[in-house]
C-alpha positions, 0 to 999 in steps of 0.5 A: 500500500502506498504511503498516505493511502488508507484502505476503508475497512467499513462500508460507506454510510448510505446517505440519509434523506430527511423530510423538510419539517418546515413543509406540511405533508401532502395528503394521500391522493384520493384520500378524503380524510387526508384532504379534509385534514389538509383543509383544516391545516390550511385554515389553522395557518390562515387564522394564525393558529400554529399549534392547531396546524402542527397537530393537524400535520401530525394527524396527516402523517399518522393517517394509515393511507398517508403512511403507506404511500409509495 
């Protein structure tokens, strides 16, 4: 091995892709529950109720149809 050359003995870590927490989740296509929650979230944001908007975003993320999206 040439001087100054190192051999990697562990696999290269895979890149981590995180969702942007500042962006609201998109409702699952064709899901009436997700669409209704998204409307509630938008209304809460318009009225300045940040807490309600964040709670509604969490509900969208936890909704079964939303979680199982490809």
